[in-house]
C-alpha positions in Angstrom: 0.0 0.0 0.0 1.4 3.4 -0.9 1.2 6.6 1.1 -1.1 8.7 -1.1 -2.7 12.0 -0.3 -5.6 11.7 -2.7 -6.7 8.3 -1.3 -6.5 9.6 2.2 -8.6 12.7 1.5 -11.2 10.5 -0.2 -11.4 8.1 2.8 -11.8 10.8 5.4 -14.0 13.4 3.6 -17.2 12.2 5.0 -15.9 12.0 8.5 -14.3 15.4 8.8 -17.2 17.2 7.2 -20.0 15.5 9.2 -19.2 15.7 12.9 -18.1 18.8 14.8 -16.0 16.8 17.3 -14.2 15.0 14.5 -13.9 18.2 12.5 -12.0 20.0 15.3 -9.8 17.0 16.0 -9.2 15.6 12.5 -9.7 18.4 10.0 -6.8 20.6 11.1 -4.5 17.7 11.7 -5.3 15.4 8.8 -6.2 17.8 6.0 -3.3 20.1 7.0 -0.7 17.4 6.8 -2.3 16.0 3.6 -2.1 19.3 1.9 1.5 20.0 3.0 2.5 18.8 -0.5 0.4 21.6 -2.1 0.6 24.6 0.3 2.8 25.6 3.3 1.5 23.8 6.3 1.2 27.0 8.4 -1.1 28.5 5.7 -3.4 25.5 5.8 -3.5 25.6 9.6 -4.4 29.2 9.6 -7.1 28.7 6.9 -8.8 25.9 8.8 -8.6 27.6 12.1 -10.0 30.9 11.0 -12.0 30.5 7.9 -14.1 27.3 8.3 -17.0 27.3 10.7 -19.6 24.6 11.0 -22.7 25.5 13.0 -24.7 22.8 14.8 -27.4 23.3 12.2 -25.0 22.8 9.3 -23.7 19.6 10.9 -27.2 18.3 11.5 -28.1 19.0 7.9 -25.0 17.2 6.6 -25.6 14.2 8.9 -29.2 14.0 7.8 -28.1 13.3 4.3 -25.7 10.5 5.2 -26.7 7.0 4.6 -26.3 4.2 7.2 -23.0 3.1 5.7 -21.5 6.6 5.8 -22.6 7.1 9.4 -20.9 3.8 10.3 -17.7 4.9 8.7 -17.8 8.1 10.5 -18.3 6.4 13.8 -15.5 4.0 13.1 -13.1 6.8 12.3 -14.0 8.6 15.5 -13.7 5.6 17.7 -10.3 4.6 16.2 -8.9 8.1 16.6 -9.9 8.2 20.2 -8.6 4.7 20.9 -5.2 5.6 19.4 -5.0 8.8 21.5 -5.9 6.8 24.7 -3.5 4.0 23.9 -0.6 6.4 23.1 -1.3 8.3 26.3 -1.2 5.0 28.3 2.1 4.1 26.7 3.6 7.4 27.8 3.7 8.6 24.2 1.2 11.4 24.4 3.5 13.8 22.5 3.2 11.5 19.4 -0.4 10.5 19.5 -1.4 13.0 16.7 1.4 11.5 14.5 0.0 8.0 15.1 -3.5 9.3 14.2 -2.2 10.9 11.0 -0.4 7.7 10.0 -3.6 5.7 10.6 -5.7 8.1 8.4 -3.2 8.5 5.6 -1.8 5.0 5.3 -3.4 2.4 7.6 -7.2 3.2 7.3 -7.8 -0.1 5.4 -6.2 -2.1 8.3 -8.4 -0.7 11.0 -10.6 -3.7 11.3 -7.7 -6.1 11.8 -7.3 -7.8 15.2 -5.6 -5.5 17.8 -5.0 -2.8 15.2 -4.5 0.0 17.7 -2.3 -2.0 20.0 -0.1 -3.1 17.1 0.2 0.5 15.8 1.2 1.8 19.3 3.8 -1.0 19.7 5.6 0.3 16.6 6.1 3.6 18.3 7.0 2.0 21.6 9.7 -0.2 20.0 11.5 2.5 18.0 13.0 5.9 18.9 13.2 7.2 15.3 10.7 8.0 12.6 12.5 5.7 10.2 12.3 2.9 12.7 8.6 3.5 13.3 7.8 3.1 9.6 10.0 0.1 9.2 8.1 -1.6 12.0 4.7 -0.5 10.6 5.6 -1.8 7.1 6.5 -5.1 8.6 3.5 -5.3 11.0 0.9 -4.4 8.4 2.5 -5.5 5.2 2.7 -1.9 3.9 5.1 -0.1 1.7 5.2 3.4 3.3 8.2 5.4 2.3 9.9 6.8 5.5 10.8 10.1 3.8 7.2 10.8 3.0 6.1 10.2 6.6 9.0 12.3 7.9 8.0 15.1 5.7 4.5 15.1 7.1 5.4 14.8 10.8 8.2 17.3 10.4 5.8 19.8 9.1 3.5 19.1 12.0 6.3 19.5 14.6 7.5 22.7 13.1 4.2 24.5 13.0 1.9 23.0 15.6 2.0 22.9 19.4 -0.2 20.4 21.3 -1.3 20.5 24.9 -0.3 16.8 24.9 3.3 17.7 25.5 2.6 19.1 28.9 2.0 17.5 32.3 -0.4 20.3 33.2 -1.2 22.9 30.5 -3.4 24.8 32.9 -0.4 26.0 35.0 3.0 27.4 34.2 5.5 25.0 35.8 9.1 23.9 35.5 8.4 20.5 34.1 6.4 21.9 31.2 8.8 24.7 30.4 11.3 21.8 29.8 8.7 20.0 27.7 8.3 23.3 25.7 12.0 23.6 25.2 12.4 20.0 24.1 9.6 20.4 21.7 11.2 23.5 20.2 14.5 21.6 19.9 12.9 18.5 18.3 10.9 20.6 15.9 14.0 22.6 14.8 12.7 26.0 15.6 14.7 28.9 14.0 16.1 32.0 15.5 15.0 35.5 14.6 15.6 38.5 16.8 12.4 39.7 18.4 10.3 36.5 17.9 8.8 34.3 20.6 7.5 31.1 18.9 5.1 32.2 16.3 5.3 30.7 12.8 7.5 33.0 10.6 5.4 33.8 7.6 6.7 35.9 4.7 4.6 38.8 5.8 5.8 38.5 9.4 9.4 38.3 8.1 8.9 41.5 6.1 7.7 43.4 9.1 10.6 42.2 11.2 13.1 43.2 8.6 11.6 46.7 8.3 11.4 47.1 12.1 14.9 45.9 12.9 17.4 46.2 10.0 20.3 45.8 12.5 19.4 42.4 14.0 17.0 41.0 11.4 17.7 42.8 8.1 21.4 42.0 8.4 20.5 38.2 8.1 17.5 38.6 5.8 18.7 36.2 3.0 19.6 33.5 5.5 16.3 33.9 7.5 14.2 33.7 4.3 16.1 30.7 3.1 16.1 28.7 6.3 13.5 29.9 8.8 10.3 31.1 6.9 7.6 28.5 7.5 9.0 27.5 10.9 8.4 28.6 14.4 11.1 31.0 15.5 12.2 32.7 18.7 15.1 34.6 20.1 16.7 33.5 23.3 14.4 35.2 25.8 11.5 34.6 23.4 11.8 30.9 23.9 10.8 31.4 27.5 8.3 34.2 26.9 6.6 32.0 24.3 5.9 29.4 27.0 4.6 32.0 29.4 2.4 33.5 26.7 1.1 30.1 25.4 -2.7 30.0 25.8 -3.6 26.3 26.2 -7.3 26.9 25.6 -6.6 28.1 22.0 -3.3 26.3 21.7 -1.7 29.5 20.5 1.0 31.9 21.7 -0.7 35.3 22.5 1.4 38.3 23.3 1.5 38.8 27.1 -1.1 36.1 27.7 -1.9 35.8 31.4 -0.3 39.3 32.0 3.2 37.8 31.8 5.7 40.5 31.4 7.7 41.4 28.3 11.4 42.2 28.4 14.9 41.1 27.4 17.3 38.5 28.8 18.9 40.9 31.2 15.6 42.2 32.6 14.3 38.7 33.1 17.3 37.7 35.1 17.2 40.9 37.1 13.6 40.4 38.0 14.2 36.9 39.3 14.0 36.7 43.1 16.0 33.4 43.4 19.3 33.1 41.6 23.0 32.4 42.0 26.3 31.7 40.2 26.3 28.8 37.8 28.7 26.8 40.1 25.8 26.5 42.6 23.1 25.5 40.2 20.7 23.0 41.8 19.5 20.0 39.8 16.1 21.4 39.0 15.1 21.1 35.4 13.3 24.2 34.1 15.6 26.8 35.7 16.8 29.7 33.5 20.5 30.1 32.9 22.0 33.4 32.0 25.1 35.4 30.9 25.0 39.0 30.0 22.5 39.5 27.1 21.5 35.8 26.7 19.4 33.2 28.4 18.6 29.5 28.0 16.5 26.8 29.7 18.2 24.2 31.9 16.7 20.7 31.2 18.8 18.7 33.7 21.9 16.6 33.8 24.1 19.5 32.7 22.2 20.3 29.5 20.6 23.5 28.2 18.2 24.2 25.3 18.7 27.7 24.0 17.8 29.8 20.9 21.5 30.3 20.2 21.5 32.7 17.2 20.3 33.3 13.6 22.7 30.7 12.1 22.0 28.1 14.7 18.3 28.2 15.7 17.2 26.3 18.8 20.0 23.9 20.0 20.9 21.7 22.9 24.3 22.4 24.6 26.1 22.2 27.9 26.3 24.9 30.5 29.6 26.3 29.3 29.4 30.1 28.8 26.5 30.7 31.2 27.5 32.5 34.4 24.3 32.4 36.5 21.1 30.4 37.1 17.7 31.8 38.2 14.1 30.7 38.8 12.0 32.0 35.9 9.5 34.6 37.1 6.0 33.3 36.5 7.0 29.6 36.7 6.0 27.4 39.6 8.8 24.9 40.6 7.1 21.6 41.4 10.1 19.7 42.5 10.2 21.6 45.8 
């Protein structure tokens, strides 16, 4: 079986247009990654989030025109999607459940009635730490011929442009465990670095505005930024932390100064911290901020830091070398204590 966009869209068309619950869960995820081959994924996400609205009356009218077989298919898709999410959560793989759902819709739909389908799919994620490994196991388990590079293209697009509450322990609070999850997600998703950004997707229009606003820090690297970072989420060093503080879990979006969290640079964030010290005294508490003059990063434990290092680097994982002080990030609750 090949990994084809057209077939996938045909299979899920009835489902995503007929149920409000499925629409919200599937439409943005599945149709977005399906159309990644046609349009930039961030444009599709924006389109479906802001332009398509289905009222209860419209949904009822659509469902009224479905035959019994179509309703059964709709119900089956919904049940399988929910079963995959639950099983991935139980397997401590909640950060990847949407990827498993997309793989099901795009390539494994015809296998959904096989015995233990969900358990077998989840086991492929449990038994491999790489995307290539997952597809190798899936092909062997279900007799498919999915090309790893096509799957990687889709999930890479998802990781670069979407943020899910599933990566957090408690998205309703701002805590040190989740600021680490935020940083690790940015690192895995290969976020870029652009001065003055804080985690939003860098569109061409947004890039134009940044270049015009700040020719010294952004305009100087305009060609590199346009070639490497447009279409990805981007932040500067302190923006990586501010993006987490400004993340609205209800809308799954970063909103400027959400929750009345303050704005400011690396030095002002460090200066406003009430608890801090020299780097030689750093406690083993993941989620601390680390600082040297003009720059901050996020300590993730065991001597490692995730930081938005610079325009030519993006978000990277490094050691503590170069940082002079640690601090508790204002606005973050430290659960370890």
